[in-house]
C-alpha positions, 0 to 999 in steps of 0.5 A: 486516538489510535493508529490505523495500521496494517491489520493481521489479515483481518486487522484488529483496529481502526485508529490512527495509522502510522504515518508513512513519511512521504518525502521528496525521495522515494526510499531505496527499493532494492529488488524484486525477483520473479520467475518471469522477470528480475530486477534489482536496485540497491537504493544507494546513490550510485545504483540510482544512477544506473537502470535496474537490471532486468531479464525476461524470456528471450534474453540472449545476452547471457545475463538472464535467458537460458535459451530454453524459455526458463529464467535464472536470476543474474549472478550480480543480483544474486550476489547483492542479495546474498550480501544481505543474507538473502538466499533466494532458494531458501527465501522461497522455501520459508526463510522469509519467516526468520525475522531477526530484528538486527538484520531487519533494522540493518536492511531497512534501506533495502526492499526485497520481495521475491515472489513466492507463488501460492503464498497468499492463498484465500485461507491465508488472506482471511487470517491476516489481522489488524495489528493496530494499537490504541493510543491515548487522546494526549497524542493530539495534545500538541496540535498547532495550526488549523484544526477544525472540530471533530466531525460527527461519525458517518456510518460506513456503507457497504459497497454493493457487489460486484466490486469489479463493477462498483469499485474497480480500482479498490483492493487489499494489500497483504504483507508479512511483518514480525507481528504476523500476516497483515492487511491494508487497503489500496487503489489502482492509480494512473501511470504517467509513463504508461497511459492506459497501462498502469501497474501502480498502486497507491496506499499508506506508507505504514502498509509497506514500511514500519517506520523509524524503528523497523524496515520494509515488510515482506511478501507485499502483494495486492489483490484487486476486487478482493471478495468480488461477490461480497460474501460473508466471512462464513460463506467465503470459506467455500467460495470459488477462488476466482470470486476471492481473487478475481484478478489474481495476486499482484506482487509488489516488485518495487515500492516507494514511501516518503523519507519522512515516514522512514525517519519519523513513522511510529507504531502508534499515534500520529507520527509521520501521518502527514506523510503517510503514503506510498506507491507500489509497482506490481507484477502478476504472480502468474505472468499471463496475458501481458495485460497491465493491472489497469487493463486487467481491472478496467480502470485507474484513478488520476492523482491530484497533487493540487487539491483545493483547500478544505473549504472549497472541497464539497465532499470526499469518499473514502474506500477500504476493507475495515477489519477491526470490530465490528467489521471483519475485513472481508467486505468493502465499505465507503464513507462520504463526508465534507472534509475538515482540517486536522493539524498535528504540527505547525511544521507539517502539512494540515491533513484532511479529516472526515467522519467515518466509522471504518476501522483498521484494515481500511488503512491505505484506502483511497480518498476520492473527490470529483474535480471541476471537470466532473472526473474522480481523482484521488486526493488522499488515503486513510492514515489515522483515526481515534481509538473509538472510531468515528473519524479518519484522517489522511495526508494532503498530497502535495509536492513531496507526494508528487515527487515520489509518484513521478520518480516511481513512474519515471524509474519503474513505470515503464516496466 
């Protein structure tokens, strides 16, 4: 079995993704700095009791507005970042590339993601690879609880373009890690704090944080309906930019994943997989019309935290951009199958498992079912799969995931 992990802008494999520990508390997300808005949350208990600082054009209280429509980073936020060795000007000029392992581990509790305009251009997106590493079948030898026989492989089918019409909530997450530029899949979800105007994206925890031996990834950004016209990799090189990124680039200004993933997540195998989920709050790189992500793409999925047991689920559809061979990460695919159960530990929640040939790069992609009212609802995301491909498994979203989601909505959803 292998870990279906973030791919290097064209991910390399589809195995078992690293599990993002989706626990009750969303990890401390520190700050996102944009040219149009600034926010900071140090993640400590005292800071959590305060609302994050923010500024916007027109502020006149001396904390952010300059009076001429320009935005400057408030001194208190700049000081907090400097305490972690982050100089915003140097960061935007390439300092984010300096991956010092000791600093990365020391700062694991802080999420720092200043917007770097133009960083994620179409060429850099195409080059991102899949860092998945294979793990051997003994990874599941300690399974306890309920595990059904492995499902028969279901061949992934290409989603017909335009993706904006046929899979409006799907997209790709791009980010940088010490291993290079990576890519995952993700889904636009509803925000209880902003009905009809959500800026929330659902993905896997291992797509935002490296787990117990690492920290937060850098330059996390979401591109909805990536490669909207479904062009091949060769034809994509000459494609108009508005086809590659039809809705623009949306940067993750706040991110939360489970504490279990932070504490247990590993680079291979199933560690933390039952808690491998995350929520990203995004903001447009170029500002713009003031429309939310949901308004921009025209849809957002509700999240079901009380999905019925496996025997009562008719079928689940998984969506993503697989990047490991035989796929290249440029096209959107789906698998539909009746789920089975996969238990990695008697003490952890049992996961959903479906037959599917998608590989790495599809990590984080949404799993959707039709509820009793005929509505499509998100019930999981791709987390792990075998080295040889053939099936995928995703966490069942229960109370821990709901607490993370509602905390994210409550604290940042109204932004």
